[in-house]
C-alpha positions as CSV (number, residue, x, y, z in Angstrom):
1,X,-3.1,90.5,46.0
2,X,-1.0,90.3,42.9
3,X,-2.6,89.1,39.5
4,X,-3.2,85.4,38.6
5,X,-0.7,85.6,35.8
6,X,2.1,86.9,38.2
7,X,1.4,84.1,40.8
8,X,1.2,81.4,38.2
9,X,4.4,82.4,36.6
10,X,6.1,82.2,40.1
11,X,4.6,78.9,41.2
12,X,4.0,77.0,37.8
13,X,7.4,75.2,38.2
14,X,6.2,73.6,41.6
15,X,2.9,72.4,39.9
16,X,4.8,71.0,36.9
17,X,7.2,69.2,39.2
18,X,4.5,67.7,41.2
19,X,2.4,66.5,38.2
20,X,5.5,65.0,36.3
21,X,6.4,63.4,39.5
22,X,3.1,61.6,39.5
23,X,2.4,60.9,35.8
24,X,5.1,59.2,33.7
25,X,3.3,59.8,30.3
26,X,4.4,63.2,29.0
27,X,1.3,63.7,27.0
28,X,-0.9,62.7,30.0
29,X,1.1,65.2,32.2
30,X,0.6,68.0,29.7
31,X,-3.1,67.5,29.6
32,X,-3.2,67.7,33.3
33,X,-1.1,70.7,33.6
34,X,-3.3,72.6,31.1
35,X,-6.5,71.7,32.8
36,X,-5.1,72.7,36.3
37,X,-4.2,76.1,35.0
38,X,-7.8,76.5,33.4
39,X,-9.4,75.5,36.7
40,X,-7.1,77.7,38.7
41,X,-7.9,80.8,36.5
42,X,-11.7,80.1,36.8
43,X,-11.5,79.7,40.6
44,X,-8.9,82.4,41.3
45,X,-11.7,84.9,42.5
46,X,-12.5,82.5,45.4
47,X,-8.9,82.6,46.7
48,X,-8.6,84.6,49.9
49,X,-4.9,84.9,50.4
50,X,-2.0,85.3,48.0
51,X,0.1,83.2,50.5
52,X,-2.2,80.2,49.8
53,X,-1.8,80.2,46.1
54,X,1.0,77.7,45.7
55,X,-0.8,75.0,48.0
56,X,-4.0,75.8,46.4
57,X,-2.5,75.4,42.9
58,X,-0.9,72.0,43.8
59,X,-4.0,70.8,45.4
60,X,-5.8,71.2,42.0
61,X,-3.1,69.3,40.4
62,X,-3.3,66.6,42.9
63,X,-7.1,66.2,42.4
64,X,-6.6,66.0,38.6
65,X,-3.7,63.3,39.0
66,X,-6.1,61.3,41.1
67,X,-9.0,61.7,38.8
68,X,-6.5,60.5,35.9
69,X,-5.7,57.3,37.8
70,X,-9.3,56.6,38.8
71,X,-10.3,56.7,35.1
72,X,-7.4,54.3,34.2
73,X,-8.5,51.9,37.1
74,X,-12.0,51.8,35.4
75,X,-10.6,50.6,32.1
76,X,-11.8,47.0,31.5
77,X,-9.3,44.4,32.6
78,X,-9.5,40.6,31.6
79,X,-7.2,37.9,33.2
80,X,-5.1,36.2,30.5
81,X,-5.2,32.9,32.3
82,X,-7.9,31.3,34.5
83,X,-5.3,30.3,37.1
84,X,-4.2,33.9,37.6
85,X,-6.0,35.8,40.3
86,X,-6.1,39.7,40.4
87,X,-7.3,42.2,42.7
88,X,-9.7,45.2,42.0
89,X,-7.8,48.4,42.7
90,X,-9.7,50.6,44.9
91,X,-6.9,53.1,45.5
92,X,-5.5,55.2,42.7
93,X,-2.0,54.4,41.4
94,X,-1.0,57.9,42.5
95,X,-1.8,57.3,46.1
96,X,0.1,53.9,46.0
97,X,3.2,55.5,44.3
98,X,3.1,58.5,46.9
99,X,2.8,56.2,49.9
100,X,5.7,54.1,48.5
101,X,7.9,56.9,47.9
102,X,7.2,58.3,51.5
103,X,8.8,55.0,52.7
104,X,12.1,55.9,51.0
105,X,14.7,58.1,52.7
106,X,15.2,61.7,51.5
107,X,18.3,60.9,49.4
108,X,16.6,58.1,47.6
109,X,13.5,60.1,46.9
110,X,15.5,63.1,45.7
111,X,17.6,60.9,43.2
112,X,14.5,59.4,41.7
113,X,12.8,62.7,41.4
114,X,15.8,64.3,39.6
115,X,16.5,61.2,37.3
116,X,12.9,60.2,36.3
117,X,10.7,63.2,36.8
118,X,13.2,66.2,36.2
119,X,14.9,64.0,33.5
120,X,18.3,65.1,34.5
121,X,21.1,62.9,33.1
122,X,23.6,61.1,35.3
123,X,26.3,63.7,34.5
124,X,24.0,66.5,35.5
125,X,23.0,64.9,38.9
126,X,26.8,64.2,39.5
127,X,27.6,67.8,38.9
128,X,24.8,69.1,41.1
129,X,25.5,66.8,44.0
130,X,29.3,66.9,43.6
131,X,29.9,63.2,43.4
132,X,31.2,60.9,40.8
133,X,29.0,59.7,37.9
134,X,29.6,56.1,38.9
135,X,28.3,56.8,42.4
136,X,25.2,58.4,41.0
137,X,24.5,55.2,38.9
138,X,25.0,53.1,41.9
139,X,22.7,55.3,44.1
140,X,19.9,55.4,41.4
141,X,20.0,51.7,41.0
142,X,19.8,51.3,44.8
143,X,16.9,53.8,45.2
144,X,15.0,52.0,42.3
145,X,15.5,48.7,44.1
146,X,14.1,50.2,47.3
147,X,11.1,51.5,45.6
148,X,10.3,48.2,43.9
149,X,10.8,46.3,47.1
150,X,8.4,48.5,49.1
151,X,5.8,48.7,46.3
152,X,2.8,46.5,47.1
153,X,2.9,43.5,44.9
154,X,-0.9,42.8,45.3
155,X,-1.7,46.0,43.4
156,X,-0.2,44.7,40.2
157,X,-2.9,44.4,37.6
158,X,-3.1,42.0,34.7
159,X,-4.4,43.2,31.4
160,X,-5.2,41.6,28.3
161,X,-2.7,42.1,25.1
162,X,-4.4,43.2,22.0
163,X,-5.2,40.8,19.1
164,X,-3.6,43.3,16.7
165,X,-0.6,45.6,17.7
166,X,-1.4,49.1,18.3
167,X,-0.5,51.7,15.6
168,X,2.9,53.3,16.5
169,X,5.1,56.1,15.5
170,X,8.9,56.3,16.0
171,X,10.5,59.8,15.7
172,X,14.2,60.3,16.1
173,X,15.0,63.4,18.3
174,X,18.1,65.6,18.4
175,X,18.6,65.0,22.1
176,X,21.7,63.0,23.4
177,X,20.8,59.4,24.3
178,X,20.5,59.0,28.1
179,X,22.2,56.4,30.2
180,X,20.1,53.9,32.1
181,X,20.1,50.7,34.1
182,X,18.6,48.0,31.8
183,X,18.0,44.8,33.8
184,X,15.5,42.9,31.5
185,X,16.4,39.4,30.3
186,X,17.9,39.5,26.8
187,X,15.0,38.8,24.5
188,X,12.3,38.0,27.0
189,X,11.7,41.4,28.8
190,X,11.5,40.1,32.3
191,X,13.5,41.5,35.2
192,X,14.7,38.4,37.0
193,X,14.0,39.3,40.5
194,X,11.6,37.4,43.0
195,X,8.0,38.2,42.5
196,X,8.2,40.0,39.1
197,X,6.1,38.8,36.2
198,X,5.4,40.0,32.7
199,X,3.3,39.0,29.6
200,X,4.5,39.9,26.0
201,X,3.0,39.3,22.6
202,X,4.7,38.4,19.2
203,X,3.0,40.3,16.3
204,X,3.7,39.1,12.7
205,X,3.8,41.6,9.9
206,X,2.3,42.6,7.7
207,X,-1.0,41.2,9.3
208,X,0.0,42.8,12.6
209,X,-1.7,40.0,14.4
210,X,-0.9,38.3,17.8
211,X,0.6,34.9,16.9
212,X,2.0,34.0,20.3
213,X,1.8,35.2,23.9
214,X,4.4,34.5,26.6
215,X,3.6,34.7,30.3
216,X,6.5,34.7,32.7
217,X,6.8,34.7,36.4
218,X,9.7,34.7,38.8
219,X,9.1,31.9,41.3
220,X,11.9,31.7,44.1
221,X,15.5,31.0,43.9
222,X,17.7,28.2,42.5
223,X,21.2,27.2,42.5
224,X,23.0,25.9,39.4
225,X,26.5,24.6,39.8
226,X,27.1,26.9,42.9
227,X,25.5,30.1,41.4
228,X,22.4,31.3,42.8
229,X,19.8,32.8,40.5
230,X,16.0,33.1,40.1
231,X,13.6,30.5,38.9
232,X,11.3,31.6,36.1
233,X,8.2,29.7,35.0
234,X,7.3,30.4,31.2
235,X,4.0,29.6,29.4
236,X,4.0,30.0,25.7
237,X,0.6,30.2,23.9
238,X,0.1,29.8,20.1
239,X,-3.6,29.5,19.6
240,X,-4.8,26.4,21.5
241,X,-1.2,25.0,21.9
242,X,0.3,25.6,25.3
243,X,4.0,25.0,25.9
244,X,5.7,25.4,29.4
245,X,9.4,25.9,30.0
246,X,11.7,27.1,32.8
247,X,14.7,29.4,33.1
248,X,17.1,30.0,35.8
249,X,18.5,33.6,35.4
250,X,21.0,35.8,37.4
251,X,21.0,39.5,37.7
252,X,24.1,41.2,39.1
253,X,25.2,44.9,39.6
254,X,26.6,44.8,36.0
255,X,25.1,42.0,34.0
256,X,22.0,39.8,33.4
257,X,22.5,36.3,32.1
258,X,20.8,32.9,31.7
259,X,22.1,30.1,33.9
260,X,19.7,27.2,32.8
261,X,16.7,26.3,30.5
262,X,14.3,23.5,30.4
263,X,11.9,22.3,27.8
264,X,10.0,19.2,27.0
265,X,10.8,17.1,24.1
266,X,8.6,14.0,23.3
267,X,7.3,14.0,26.7
268,X,10.7,14.2,28.3
269,X,11.8,17.5,30.2
270,X,15.4,18.4,29.1
271,X,17.7,20.6,31.2
272,X,20.5,22.6,29.8
273,X,22.9,24.7,32.0
274,X,25.8,27.1,31.1
275,X,28.1,24.0,31.8
276,X,26.7,22.2,28.7
277,X,28.7,24.0,26.1
278,X,27.2,24.9,22.7
279,X,23.9,23.1,23.4
280,X,23.2,25.8,25.9
281,X,25.3,28.8,24.8
282,X,24.2,28.8,21.2
283,X,20.7,29.9,22.2
284,X,21.2,31.3,25.8
285,X,24.7,32.5,26.1
286,X,25.6,36.1,25.7
287,X,28.8,37.9,26.3
288,X,32.3,36.6,26.6
289,X,32.1,33.4,28.4
290,X,28.3,33.9,29.0
291,X,28.9,36.9,31.3
292,X,25.4,38.0,30.0
293,X,24.3,41.4,28.5
294,X,25.5,44.6,30.2
295,X,22.9,46.4,32.4
296,X,24.7,49.9,32.3
297,X,23.2,51.1,29.0
298,X,24.9,53.9,27.0
299,X,26.1,54.8,23.5
300,X,29.5,53.4,22.7
301,X,29.7,54.3,19.0
302,X,29.8,50.5,18.0
303,X,27.0,51.0,15.5
304,X,26.4,53.9,13.1
305,X,22.8,54.5,12.1
306,X,21.3,57.1,9.6
307,X,17.7,56.6,9.0
308,X,17.4,53.0,7.8
309,X,21.0,52.6,7.0
310,X,23.0,50.8,9.6
311,X,26.8,50.0,9.7
312,X,29.0,48.1,12.0
313,X,32.2,46.0,12.2
314,X,30.4,42.6,11.2
315,X,33.5,40.7,12.4
316,X,32.1,41.0,15.8
317,X,28.5,40.7,17.3
318,X,27.6,43.9,19.1
319,X,24.9,45.5,20.9
320,X,24.8,49.4,21.2
321,X,22.6,52.4,21.6
322,X,22.1,54.2,18.2
323,X,20.0,57.2,19.1
324,X,17.2,58.7,21.1
325,X,13.5,58.4,19.8
326,X,10.0,59.4,20.8
327,X,7.8,56.3,20.5
328,X,4.0,56.9,20.4
329,X,2.0,53.8,21.1
330,X,-1.3,53.0,22.7
331,X,-2.1,56.8,23.1
332,X,1.1,57.6,24.9
333,X,4.6,58.9,23.8
334,X,7.7,57.5,25.5
335,X,11.2,59.2,25.6
336,X,13.4,56.1,24.6
337,X,16.9,55.0,23.5
338,X,17.1,52.5,20.6
339,X,19.2,49.4,21.5
340,X,20.3,47.6,18.4
341,X,21.5,44.0,18.5
342,X,23.7,43.1,15.6
343,X,23.9,39.2,15.4
344,X,24.2,38.5,19.0
345,X,21.3,36.1,18.8
346,X,21.6,35.0,15.3
347,X,24.0,36.4,12.7
348,X,21.3,36.8,10.1
349,X,18.9,38.7,12.2
350,X,19.0,42.2,13.7
351,X,16.6,43.8,16.2
352,X,15.6,47.3,17.5
353,X,14.6,47.7,21.2
354,X,13.2,50.9,22.4
355,X,13.9,51.3,26.1
356,X,12.4,54.2,28.2
357,X,13.7,56.1,31.1
358,X,12.4,53.5,33.6
359,X,14.5,51.0,31.8
360,X,11.7,49.0,30.4
361,X,11.1,48.0,26.8
362,X,8.4,50.0,25.1
363,X,8.7,48.1,21.6
364,X,10.9,45.5,20.0
365,X,11.3,44.9,16.3
366,X,12.9,42.2,14.4
367,X,14.6,42.3,10.8
368,X,15.9,39.3,8.9
369,X,18.3,38.8,6.1
370,X,16.6,37.0,3.1
371,X,18.8,33.9,3.8
372,X,17.7,33.3,7.2
373,X,16.6,29.7,7.7
374,X,16.7,28.6,11.3
375,X,13.7,26.4,12.0
376,X,12.0,27.9,8.9
377,X,13.2,25.7,5.9
378,X,11.2,27.7,3.5
379,X,11.9,31.1,4.8
380,X,12.9,32.4,1.3
381,X,9.5,31.4,-0.1
382,X,7.8,33.0,2.9
383,X,9.8,36.1,2.3
384,X,8.9,36.3,-1.4
385,X,5.2,36.0,-0.5
386,X,4.8,37.9,2.7
387,X,7.7,40.1,3.6
388,X,8.9,41.8,0.6
389,X,6.6,44.8,1.1
390,X,7.4,45.2,4.7
391,X,9.7,47.9,6.0
392,X,13.3,47.4,5.3
393,X,16.6,48.4,6.8
394,X,20.2,48.1,5.0
395,X,22.7,46.6,7.1
396,X,26.3,46.9,5.8
397,X,24.8,47.1,2.3
398,X,22.4,44.1,2.7
399,X,18.6,44.6,2.7
400,X,16.8,43.1,5.9
401,X,13.1,42.7,6.2
402,X,10.8,43.5,9.1
403,X,9.2,40.4,10.3
404,X,7.7,40.8,13.7
405,X,7.3,43.0,16.7
406,X,7.0,42.5,20.4
407,X,5.1,44.6,23.1
408,X,4.6,43.7,26.8
409,X,2.0,44.5,29.3
410,X,4.1,47.4,30.5
411,X,2.5,49.7,27.9
412,X,-1.1,48.7,28.7
């Protein structure tokens, strides 16, 4: 029988592919791989046949992955609303993911493996398969939808957002920004598909405390002026104050947009739709003629960023990817692209949105000009008192101040 070192060199890539396929966190995967190698070394003398080494090595990795998810399942979970029921998870997440992937056809499974776990770009996949990049994007989107539709909804767990935002670190890398399919609602982080739900928190700086929690759930279909979308129930909580509103949103192959919004004013529920002109479009309209935000996310070169200095053509309101960043938060490091919004929501505020390879927001940050006043008539005084020492970015020569962040239960 060959030495342990020789066999490990030959079969390590199989172990690595398996573990990264099952564990999305790079840091957790590295820990599992290291522990698997140690266990394999310690147990090598008990292996009877060289031909069994690969299967034996992967079985060690499988057991460690299952142990990893069992530990996560034991983390204390708290329902965020007494009306929400959640189920204790008896199976590991790895088991559920594996069973779901087994329901996909071979081509879908191969695409998800290459894109998410081997971290191949769309261009690399297109070259390997000999098909156009546009076809790759379409097939990845279809495979992702197939996985979501088959993943058991009852396994979703609700976890409590922290009272203070986690410490985090944002480090720009030299890697090229990846392309991804970003299907979240602009500013609200929910993917508008039936059965989806999300909770996110708003954390003011410098206190870093949770000032508002928003719980959202898709609840069937609705038709607005002949266009079909998804109904979304929203509960906003600020201390003891509880506010409810509703959206109707539509997700297409290329865009995500709002169709309608309701809120209660003086006890009267008011409904606004995309046909109501500025009353709706000023707050909920994005893109030309409210086409929505693009779901195909890639760098276009519309915004230039070097460190904390940002420049763009301020005659236009634009969104663009400005680079690739490692974001470490809540004990995990995420490979992300940074999407910046330069005035699409408000001409005096700018945002950073860090989106990972699964197309989900890991961290969202807001910066304001000193003259921003919407609904805050004394913002200049608040800025003088609270925000002057916060982080700053310079946008077209104007200093802008970090005000608040958002995180969702996706990172819990």
